[in-house]
N, C-alpha and C positions, 0 to 999 in steps of 0.2 A: 761580433756580439750580431752584428746586423745579418753578415751571414747564416747564423744557426737560427735565425727567424726566417730567413728564407730557406733554408733547407726544412725549417720546420712546415711551412706554410706548402710548400713544394710537396712535401710528404703526406700532409692532409689533403691535399686538394686533387693530387695526381696521382701518386701511387696507392692511396687506400682505394680509392673507387675503382681503380683497376685490378687490385688484389680481389675486391670483392665480385668484381664482373667474372673475374676467371674463377673464382670458388663456387659462383651460379652454375658455371659451365660445367664444372666438375661433379657438384653434388644432384642438379637436377637427374642427368643419367645415371647415376648410381641409386637413385629413390627407385628410378623406373626399374631397375633390376631389383632390385627387394621386391619392390610389388610382383615383376614378373616370378621370382625366386619364391614367392610365398602363396603365388597362386598356382604355380606346378607342384610345391608341397601339399595344398590343399586336395588336388584334383588324384595326385599320388596316394595319398591316404584314401579318398574315395575309391580309387581303382582298387585297391589291396582289400576292400569288402566284397567287392565283386568276384574275386578270385578266390574266393572260400570253398564254392562249390566246384571247382576244377578237379579234387580228388576224386569227386564223385561220379565224372565223366566215365571212368571204365565200368561200372555196374550200369550205369545208365546205356552204356552200347550192349552190353550182356543182356540187359532187358530187352532192348528192340531187337534184337538178334532172335531173342526167345519167341517176341511179340511176329515176327516176320514170319517165323515157322508156321506159329500158329495160324495166321492169317493164311497161308499157302496150303497147311493140311485142310482149313475151313473151305477154301476154294475148291480145292479137289473132290469133298465130301458133297458140295452143290452139286458138282461137275456130273458127278455119277449119281444123283440124284433127279437128274434132268436127262 
């Protein structure tokens, strides 16, 4: 019976704190990883909101090409006047 009590004390005073220490060393990085994953998710969602206008880039390119042609025509007309 005495050995039973010694085993219980050993479990309570040595093994339990070691388990708690090791659990702490595992859980702290796990919670940091979760925070980083939440941050990546938040920024990913924000990024998709800015990508909505990508489909309109073709039209923008077309309009800037037309504007460039008009500026060239205007410059040529000014040159003829002067």
